[in-house]
C-alpha positions in Angstrom: 0.0 0.0 0.0 2.9 2.4 0.9 4.6 1.6 -2.4 1.4 2.3 -4.4 0.9 5.6 -2.5 4.5 6.5 -3.4 4.0 5.8 -7.0 0.8 7.7 -7.2 2.4 10.7 -5.4 5.3 10.6 -7.9 2.9 10.5 -10.8 0.9 13.4 -9.3 4.1 15.4 -8.8 5.2 14.8 -12.4 1.7 15.7 -13.6 1.8 18.9 -11.6 5.2 19.8 -13.1 3.9 19.1 -16.6 0.8 21.3 -16.0 3.1 24.1 -14.7 5.2 23.9 -17.8 2.2 24.1 -20.0 1.0 27.3 -18.5 4.3 29.1 -18.5 3.9 32.4 -20.2 6.3 33.8 -22.7 6.5 37.6 -22.9 7.6 39.9 -25.8 7.7 43.6 -26.5 4.5 44.5 -28.5 6.6 46.8 -30.7 9.3 44.0 -31.1 12.0 46.5 -30.3 14.4 43.6 -29.9 13.1 41.5 -32.8 11.8 38.1 -31.7 13.5 38.2 -28.2 11.2 36.9 -25.5 11.1 36.9 -21.7 9.8 34.4 -19.2 8.7 37.0 -16.6 6.4 40.0 -17.0 8.0 43.4 -17.1 8.7 46.4 -19.3 10.7 46.6 -22.6 14.2 48.0 -21.8 14.0 50.1 -24.9 10.5 51.6 -25.3 9.4 50.9 -21.7 6.0 49.5 -22.8 4.6 46.5 -20.9 5.6 43.2 -22.2 2.7 41.1 -23.7 2.0 37.4 -23.2 2.8 35.9 -26.6 1.2 32.6 -25.7 -2.1 34.2 -24.8 -2.2 36.1 -28.1 -1.5 33.0 -30.1 -4.2 31.0 -28.3 -6.8 33.6 -29.0 -5.8 33.8 -32.6 -6.0 30.0 -33.0 -9.1 29.4 -30.9 -11.3 32.2 -32.0 -10.3 32.8 -35.6 -8.8 36.3 -35.1 -6.6 37.4 -37.9 -3.1 38.7 -37.4 -4.4 42.2 -38.4 -7.0 42.3 -35.7 -6.8 44.7 -32.7 -8.3 41.9 -30.7 -4.9 40.3 -30.5 -3.9 43.0 -28.0 -4.2 41.6 -24.5 -4.2 44.9 -22.5 -6.9 45.6 -20.0 -9.1 48.7 -20.0 -11.6 50.3 -17.7 -14.9 51.6 -19.2 -16.8 54.7 -18.0 -18.8 52.2 -15.8 -15.5 51.1 -14.2 -15.8 47.6 -15.8 -12.6 45.9 -16.8 -12.6 44.7 -20.4 -10.3 43.6 -23.2 -10.6 45.0 -26.7 -11.7 41.5 -27.7 -14.9 42.0 -25.6 -16.0 44.4 -28.3 -15.9 41.7 -30.9 -19.0 41.2 -33.0 -19.8 44.9 -33.7 -18.5 47.5 -36.1 -16.2 49.8 -34.1 -15.9 53.5 -34.7 -13.0 54.6 -32.6 -11.2 57.9 -31.8 -8.6 58.9 -29.2 -9.3 62.1 -27.2 -8.9 63.5 -23.7 -11.7 65.1 -21.8 -9.9 68.3 -20.7 -9.1 69.2 -24.3 -10.6 72.6 -25.3 -9.5 72.7 -29.0 -9.5 69.6 -31.3 -11.3 67.1 -29.1 -14.7 68.9 -28.9 -14.6 68.9 -32.7 -13.7 65.2 -32.9 -16.7 64.6 -30.5 -18.9 66.6 -32.9 -17.6 64.5 -35.8 -18.4 61.3 -34.0 -21.9 62.6 -33.1 -22.4 63.6 -36.8 -21.4 60.1 -37.9 -23.8 58.5 -35.4 -26.6 60.7 -36.6 -26.3 59.4 -40.1 -26.6 55.7 -39.2 -30.0 54.1 -39.7 -31.7 53.0 -36.5 -31.7 49.4 -37.6 -27.8 49.5 -37.7 -27.0 51.3 -34.5 -27.3 48.1 -32.4 -24.5 46.5 -34.3 -22.1 49.5 -34.0 -20.1 50.7 -31.0 -18.6 54.2 -30.9 -15.5 54.0 -28.7 -13.7 57.0 -27.2 -10.2 56.1 -26.0 -8.5 58.5 -23.6 -4.9 59.5 -24.2 -4.8 61.0 -20.6 -5.5 58.0 -18.4 -4.3 59.8 -15.3 -6.9 62.5 -15.5 -9.6 60.6 -17.3 -10.7 58.2 -14.6 -13.8 56.1 -15.2 -15.7 58.6 -13.1 -14.5 61.5 -15.2 -15.3 59.6 -18.4 -18.8 58.9 -17.2 -19.4 62.5 -16.4 -18.1 63.5 -19.8 -20.4 61.0 -21.5 -23.4 62.3 -19.6 -22.4 65.9 -20.2 -22.2 65.3 -24.0 -25.3 63.1 -24.2 -23.1 60.1 -25.2 -24.2 57.7 -22.5 -26.4 55.5 -24.6 -25.4 51.8 -25.1 -23.7 52.4 -28.4 -21.1 54.7 -26.7 -18.1 53.3 -24.8 -15.3 55.3 -23.1 -12.0 53.6 -22.3 -9.2 54.3 -19.8 -6.1 52.3 -20.1 -2.6 52.4 -18.7 0.0 54.7 -20.1 1.7 51.8 -22.0 -1.6 50.3 -23.3 -2.7 53.7 -24.6 0.7 54.2 -26.3 0.5 50.7 -27.8 -3.0 51.3 -29.1 -2.1 54.7 -30.5 0.8 53.1 -32.4 -1.6 50.5 -33.9 -3.9 53.4 -35.1 -0.9 55.5 -36.3 -2.2 58.2 -33.9 0.6 60.4 -32.6 0.3 62.4 -29.3 2.5 64.2 -27.0 2.1 65.8 -23.6 2.9 69.5 -23.8 1.7 70.5 -20.3 0.2 68.6 -17.3 -3.3 69.1 -18.8 -2.7 69.5 -22.5 -1.7 67.2 -25.4 -1.0 67.6 -29.0 -2.4 64.7 -31.0 -3.5 63.4 -34.3 -7.2 63.7 -35.3 -8.1 60.3 -36.7 -11.4 58.4 -36.6 -11.0 54.7 -37.3 -13.5 52.1 -38.5 -13.0 48.4 -37.7 -15.1 45.5 -38.8 -16.6 43.0 -36.4 -13.4 41.0 -36.4 -11.3 44.0 -35.3 -9.7 44.6 -38.6 -9.1 48.3 -39.7 -11.2 49.1 -42.7 -11.0 52.9 -43.0 -9.6 56.0 -41.3 -10.9 59.6 -41.5 -8.2 62.2 -40.7 -8.8 65.9 -39.9 -11.5 67.9 -38.3 -14.9 68.6 -39.8 -14.1 66.8 -43.0 -16.5 65.2 -45.4 -17.4 61.9 -43.7 -19.3 60.4 -46.7 -16.6 57.7 -47.2 -16.6 56.9 -43.5 -20.4 56.4 -43.4 -20.2 54.2 -46.5 -17.6 52.0 -44.9 -19.5 51.6 -41.7 -22.7 50.7 -43.6 -20.8 48.2 -45.8 -19.2 46.3 -43.0 -22.2 46.3 -40.7 -24.6 43.4 -41.4 
């Protein structure tokens, strides 16, 4: 009996070791500053200082859920909504996404970007709205807490279900901005210079169209949204 227990204990130990090996994460800089170099512990890239991302998790999501390499749903960063819910970008999967990066204390370009987003929303037929999510991503996560984003949403009458506001970490915001080719720079504690780009993604998170500038003709943007929305 003792011998049998010893054998079972040994097998259990080996099984535990095998399971531990299977769940070991491999991390890599999302910008691949060091090429294909990987790390076995979470941390920051020594070059760009962005948070390392779990390569294994990304690959699993891509394989298991049919996400293409071009999808933003491959990003594994966490975000807080204006309702203080923790989500991943992949949680937005299944809807057409119309996304813009702003910050709520902006007094110049951002109010015009908000107006452009409202103008786009106003031109979407009622039967399509339920399949579209308008997403406002803050480039100032320190100031734009979920509470502040919620107040901004209410203030601008953008608190319906089709509107989502996101607060991330400094590194996740920078990572997402790089994906969208949005450039921004802090020029004072409460002021940023930034690109003015509205991006349209299909339900699989693939970039389909970008509108650049303020108050521009959004006809092509509307057409793209309607084309990719069932």
